[in-house]
N, C-alpha and C positions, 0 to 999 in steps of 0.2 A: 531609446527613450523618446527622442523627438518624433519618430515614426508612430510611436504608441499614442502620443498626444494628438498628432495630426489625424490618426484614424478615428479617435473619439470625436473630434470636431466634425469630421466628414459624416460620421454616422448620425450625429445630432442634426446636422443640416439636411441630410437625406430623409430623416424621419420627420422633418419639419417641426422640430422641437426648438423653436427660436428662443423661448424664455430660458430653457435649460442651457442652451448654447451660450447665451449672454452671461449667465451665472458662471458657467464653466470658464468662459474667456476671462471674466473678472478674477476668478480664483487662480487661473494660470498666471495672470499679470501679478497678482499678489505674491504668488510663489516665486516668480522671477525677481520681484523687488526684494523679497525676504532673502533670496539667494545672494543678490548684489550686496545687501546690507551686511550679511554674514561674511561675504568675501572681503568687504571693506574693513569690517571689524578685525578679521584675521590679519589683514595686511597692516592695519594700524597697530595691532598687538605685536606683530613681527618687527615693525619699525621701532616701537618703544623698547622692545627687547634688545634690538641692536644698539639703540641709544644708551640704554642702561649698561650694556657690556662695554661700550666705548667710554662711558663716564667712569666705570670702574677701572678701566685700563688707564685713563688719565690720572685717576686718584693714586694708583700704584706708582705711576711715573713721578707724580708730584712728591709723593713721600720719599722716593729715592733721591730726587733733586734736593730736597730740604735736608736729608741726612748727609748728603755730600757737602752741602754748604755749611752745615754745622761743623763737620770735620775741618773744613777749610778755615772757618772763623776761629775754631779752637786753636789751630796751629798759628794763625796770624796774631791772635791775641797774646799767645805765649811769646812770640817773637817781638811784638810791639812792646810788651812789658820789659823784655830784656834790653831793647834798644833805648827805651826811655830811661831805664835805670843807669845805663852807661852814660847817657847825656847828662843826667843829674850828677853823676860822679864827676864828670868834666866840669860842670858848672860849679860844684862845690870846691873844686881845686881853684878855679878862677876867682871865686869870692873868698878864698882863704878859710874855708870851713872844714878842712880835713886836718885831723890830728897827726896823721902820718900819710905819706904819699906812696902809693903803689904805682910805680912808673910804668910797669907793663900794662896794668889795667888802664892807665891813662892813654897809652898808645892804642890799646884795643878800642877804647872809647873814641879816640880821634878817627880811627878807620871806619868804625861802624855806626857812629851817630849819623853819618851821611847816607845810610842805607835806606832805600825806598821799599817799604813793606807794602807794596801795592797789591790790592785784591779787588775783585768786583763781585757783586751779588749776581751770580750766574744761575738763573732758573729757566732753563730752556723750555720745559713743559708749560710753564705759566706764560711765557712769551708766545709759544705756539697757540695756546688757547686764545690769546688776544688777537694774534695776526690772522688766524683762520676763521674768526667769528664764532668759535665753539665755546667761548666763555659762558654762553647761555646754558651749556650742559650742566654747570655747577648748580646743584639743587639746594645746597645749604647756604643761606644768606650770610651767616657768620663767616663761612669760608670764602665767599665772594669778597666780603669786606677786607678780610685779611690779605687775600691775594692782591687786591687793588692797592693796599698799603705797601706791600712789597715792591710793586712796580714804582711807586713814588720813591721808596728808599734806593732803588737801583739808580735813578736819575740823581738823587742827592749825593750818593757815594761818588759818582763820577765827577760831579762838580767840586766836591771837597778835595778829592785827590789832586785835581788840577790846580786848585787854589793854593795849597801849601807846599807843593813840590818845588816851587820856585825858591823857597827858603833852603831846601835841601841842596839844590844845585849851587846856590850861592855859598853855602857852607862848604861844599866839596871844593869849590874853587879856592877858598881861603886856606884850607888845610892840606891841599894836595902835595905840597913840597916839604911838609914837616918830617914825615917818616921816610926812611930809605925804601927803595923799591923792594928789597928783599924782605924787610919787615912787613910792608904792605901785603905782599903775596902770601907770606906765611900766616899772617893774622887772618886774611881772607879765607884761606883754605882750612884753617883750624876752627873756624866759627862753629862748625857742627859739633864741636866738643866744647860745651859751655865753659866759659871762664868763671871761676878758677877751678871748677870741679874735676876736669880731666887732668890726669897726671902729667900729660905732655906739657901743659902750661908751667908746671913747677920747675921744669928743667930748661925752659925756653930762655935764650939770651938775646936781648935786643941788640941790633947792629947800630941803631940810632942812639947817640949819647943822650942820657937822660936829661942833662943840663940844657941841651939844645931843644929837646921836646918842650920842656917847661918854659924856656925863654921864648921860643918862637910862638907858642900858643898864647902866652901872656901879652905879647906885643901886637896881636891882631886888633886893629881899631874896631870899636863898637861890637866886638865879638860876643860878649856876654849877653847882650840884648837879642842877637840872632839866635843864640843857643837857647835862651828862655822861650822864644817863639816856637822853636822846634819841640821843646819839652812840653809846652802847652798843647801843641798840635798832636803830639803822640798820646798825651793823656786823654784828649778828646776822642781820638781814634780808638783808643783802648776802651773807653766808655761805650762808644758805638758798637764795637765788636761784642762786648759782653751783653749789651742790649739785644743785638741781633741773634746771639746764641740763644737767649731766653725766648725770643720771638720764634725762632726756628723750632725749638722744642715744643712750644705751644701750638704751632701750626701743624707739626707732625701728629700731635695728639688729636687735633681736630680732624685731620685727614683720616687717621685710623678709626676714629669714631664713625665717620661717614662710610668708610669701607665696611665696618661691622654692620651698620644699618642696612646697607645694600645686600649683605650676605644673609641676613636674617629674614 
C-alpha cells in the first residue's frame, strides 16, 4: 500500500502536476489523521470496555462481601441478644426481682455474661477500591456515598469495641472464682445448645452449691452497677447490629441494581 501511494506521488511530480500533487499530499495527510483518530477511538473504546468489565467484577465482589457480612451480623446479633438476656436475668436476681430462682440459669449467666461477642465490619473489596485508587470506578453516586458511610462505620466499630471491653474484663475478674472449674468447662462447652431448650440442660447437675453461688454473687461490691453497664452496652451493640443488617440489605439491593444496569 505504501509503495502504491509513493508511485502516485512520483508520477505526479514526473508529469509536473504540482497542484494535483499538493492536493494529493493533503488528502494523504487527512487519511493518515483520520486513521490515527480511528485507532485512538478504538483504543479508547477498548479501555472503556476493560474498565466496565473491571467495574462489574468489583460490583460482584462487593455484593459477595456484603452478603457475608450480613450473615456475620445475623449470627452476632442472635448471640448478643442471648448474652444480654442472661445478664438481665443475673441483674434481676441481684435486685430481687425474680419470683423463683433457676440456679443453673444463674450459673450459666455468671459464666457467659463475660463473653466478648467481638466482630468487625470486614469489607475487603471496598478497602481494596480505596487503597488502589479505583474507587473512581464506581459510577453510581448513591453507591459511592453508601460505601463511604461503611468505611466510617468500620472505624466506629473498632473504637466502640475497645471502649467497653474493659468492663467485660473487670466482670470476669470479679466472678472468676464463683463456679467450680468443672462447672465452668461444662457450661462453656454446652453453650452451642441454647439454655434451656436443649435436653442436656434438663439433666445437668451443678457441682457448685447453689447457696454459695447466690452468696458469692451478692457480696461483690458495686457489682450491680457494673452489670448494668454491660447490659446497656450489649443493648447498644444489638441495636447497631440490627441497623447494620438493614444497611447491608439496602447496599446489596443498590449493588444488584447497578449490575443490572451494566448488563442491559
